[in-house]
Structure formats: C-alpha cells, structure tokens
Residue, then its C-alpha position, 0 to 999 in steps of 0.5 A: m740592921k745589917t744589910k754587909p758582911d762582916a769584913d765590909n763592917t770591921e773595915l767601916e769600923r777601922d774608919f771611923e776609929p780615929l773620928r770617934v777618938a777626935l769626937a772624944i777629945g773634942a768631948l773632953v776639951l769642951g768640958v774642961l773650958f766649960g767647967m773653967h769657965 
C-alpha cells in the first residue's frame, strides 16, 4: 500500500513519532488511573 517514495514515508513517520509517544503515555496514565479505582 505504498504510493509515496520512501523519503516522504520517513518524514511522515518522524512527524507522527511525538503523537505515538503522547498516545503511549496517555494509555499508560489511563491504565494507572483505572488500575487505582
């Protein structure tokens, strides 16, 4: 399902890395909160 060159792909991944990290942290926080209740 690749329609763009690899250069664009790596740039997109670099842009989405902070989002992935934020989602992972959010999931961890949610897990801790629900685990405490």
